[in-house]
N, C-alpha and C positions, 0 to 999 in steps of 0.2 A: 423530528429529524432522526434519521436512522444512520449509525455509524458502524462500519464494518472493517476491520483490521484482517488482511491476508498476508500471511508469512510464508515466505518461498524458499526458506532454509529446511533442507533435508533432513535435518535433524532435531529431533524433539527438544522441547525445552531449551533452546538456542538462546545465545545472547541477542540475535536479530529480534526475535520474538520480544524479548525484553525491552529493546528499542522501540519496537513499533508500539507496544504497548504504551510505553512513556509518551511516544510522540502522539498519539490518539487521546491520552489523559489531557496532555498540554493543550492540545487543539480545542478537545472538548471543554476544558476549563473556561479558555479564552471566549469560548461561543457562548456559555452560559448552558452548555448541555449536560445534564445530570441523568438521562435516561440510560437504558440499556444499551451495550455495546454488543457486537459479536465479534470473535476473534476465529478466524479459520486459519489453523496451522497445517500447511500442506503436508508437513511430514507424516501426518496420520492419513493423509489421502493418498500418498505415494504409492503404495501397492496396487490400488484400482485406477490410477489416473490414465494409464497408458493400455488398459483393457478396453475392447469394444464394449459397447452398449450402455444402458443406464445402470447406475449405482447409488442408490438412496443418500448416502453421505455425501458423495460428490454432486449430485445434482441439488442436494439443499445449498452447499456451500456456494456453487454457482448461482442459484437463487438469491442467496443473501447478498452476494455483491453486485450483482444485477439490478436488483432492490435499493442497494443503498444510496443514501443522498451523499454523504461522506464516505471514501473508500481509502484508507492509508494502506498501501502496498509496500511490502518491506522484503528485501531479498540481500543476502551477503553478495559481494562481487564476485562472480566466477568468469575468468577469462575475460575480464574487463567489461562485463555488463552482467545482468540479472541472471538467475539460476534457469537451466532447463528445465526444472520443476514448476517454477513460476510461470514460464511460456507455455509449457503443455497445459497447465490449467486455464491460463486467459485464452488459448488456442480453443478451446471448446465453447466460449461465448460467442453468439451471433454477432454479425457485424452491427455496430452501433449500439451494443448492449449497455454500454456506459453512458448513453445520451441523459442528460438529466442527473449525472453525479459527479460530485468534485473529488478528484482523483488526486492523492498526495503522494508521489515516489519517494521511497528511502533505499538507499543502498549503504551497507555496512561493508568497509574495506580497510585491510592493511595496509594499503600505500594511498597517500594523498595524488598520487599520480592517475589515480583511476576517477576523482572528483568528477569529473566531466562526465562520465558515462550516466549518471542520473539525467543529464540533460539531453546527452546526445543519443543514448539509446532507450532508456527507459520511458521519458516524457513521451516520444513519438509512440510506443505501444499504446499507452493509454489515450492519447489524442486520436489514435486509429480507431480505436473502439469508442469513440464519441464523448470521451471525458473532458470536463472542464478541469485543466491542471493548472495550480497557481504557481506563480514562481517565488522562490527557487524552489526545487526539488531539494531532499536532505541527503548529503553526502557524510556519513559518520565514519570517522576512522576507528578501529576496533579498541584503540588506546583513549578514545572518549566515551565509551561506552558505561553507562545506558544514554548518556548524551549530556547531561548537564547543561552548562551555559550556551553551548551551541545549539543544543535542541531547544531551549527556551528562546533563543534569538529567533530562532527559525519558526516557531510557533507565532511569535509577535508579528513576523512578517507576512506568513500565510493567512492569519486569522482574519484580518481586516477584508482581505480579498475574498475569502469564503462568505463573510457577512454580507458584502457587497453583492454576491454573485448569489447567495440565498435570497435577498431582498429583492433583486431584481427578477427573481423569479415567481414573487407571490406579487 
């Protein structure tokens, strides 16, 4: 099983990155996955993301996401949804690119009023790409970072769904 974490924060070394890695670790531990995990920090790819043509690092990141069995996608909440950086990245994927992938959406937000954005905006994006998206997505307040009890509770909720989905595929 391959697990890839994609972080759509434009700042390198962000708290969103820390929360996404913590979420990935929590889910992997519950699934008994001890293998390698890839992290795609889109802040490093931002300079080439909107340029036309192929770029080796960008193509590798897209391939890692498309080939992942489980993908954790995290973004800070900008304008009540995920970042344009994350959207520009996934827009490079072909239709159905995440078929056979379980995608776990995570939004980091400053205000709890944005909590529905993970379900209303982020989930449909991933479903449109063909992903299986367990319920619920994770909405983390900045004050809760890197996630603590809330993250652990979320991992406890989604891990059985992931295990059942994985079992149904084999």
